C-alpha positions in Angstrom: 103.8 107.0 110.6 103.9 108.9 107.2 107.5 109.3 106.7 107.7 107.2 103.6 105.2 109.4 101.8 106.8 112.7 102.8 108.8 114.6 100.1 112.2 116.0 100.5 112.2 118.9 100.6 108.7 119.5 101.8 106.1 120.4 99.2 105.5 124.1 98.9 102.1 125.2 100.3 100.9 126.4 96.8 101.4 122.8 95.5 99.1 121.2 98.1 95.4 120.5 97.6 93.3 123.5 98.7 90.0 121.8 98.1 87.5 122.0 101.0 85.7 119.0 100.1 87.1 115.5 99.8 87.5 114.7 96.2 88.5 111.1 95.1 92.2 110.5 94.9 94.6 109.2 92.3 98.1 107.8 92.6 100.4 109.7 90.2 104.1 109.4 90.2 105.6 113.1 90.2 109.1 112.5 90.9 108.2 113.2 94.7 107.8 110.5 97.5 104.0 111.3 97.8 102.0 110.0 94.9 98.8 110.8 96.4 97.0 113.5 94.3 93.5 115.2 94.4 91.4 114.3 91.4 89.8 117.7 91.2 92.7 120.1 91.4 95.7 117.6 90.6 97.8 118.7 93.6 99.5 116.8 96.3 97.2 115.5 99.0 99.1 115.3 102.2 98.7 111.7 103.8 97.5 113.2 107.1 94.4 114.1 105.5 93.5 110.7 104.5 94.9 109.0 107.6 95.7 105.7 105.9 96.4 102.7 108.0 100.0 101.7 108.2 99.5 98.8 105.9 98.2 101.3 103.1 101.0 103.7 103.6 103.4 100.8 102.9 101.4 99.7 100.1 101.3 103.1 98.6 105.1 103.6 99.2 106.0 100.3 97.5 103.8 101.3 94.6 105.7 104.7 94.3 109.2 102.7 94.4 108.2 100.3 91.8 106.9 102.8 89.4 109.7 105.0 89.8 112.1 102.3 88.8 110.1 101.9 85.6 109.7 105.7 85.0 113.5 106.4 85.5 114.4 103.2 83.1 112.0 105.0 80.5 113.6 108.2 80.9 117.0 106.9 80.7 116.3 104.6 77.7 116.6 107.2 75.0 115.7 106.4 71.5 116.1 102.6 70.4 
């Protein structure tokens, strides 16, 4: 169900949120399929921990694709 948010290759364990408590999250484009980050440690939060409903997974994946387009365009733009 979370395939759209799974990075390829998988995120190394030391880059996954180790927090015991559930902190707020933030969406952060980081050149990966999963933009969900823990606000406390700023590491990737696996979607399985949040268990978002399928509609929310689609919304997050759409946001990531949309943001990615603008980010890559900005990187490629160079100096004007």
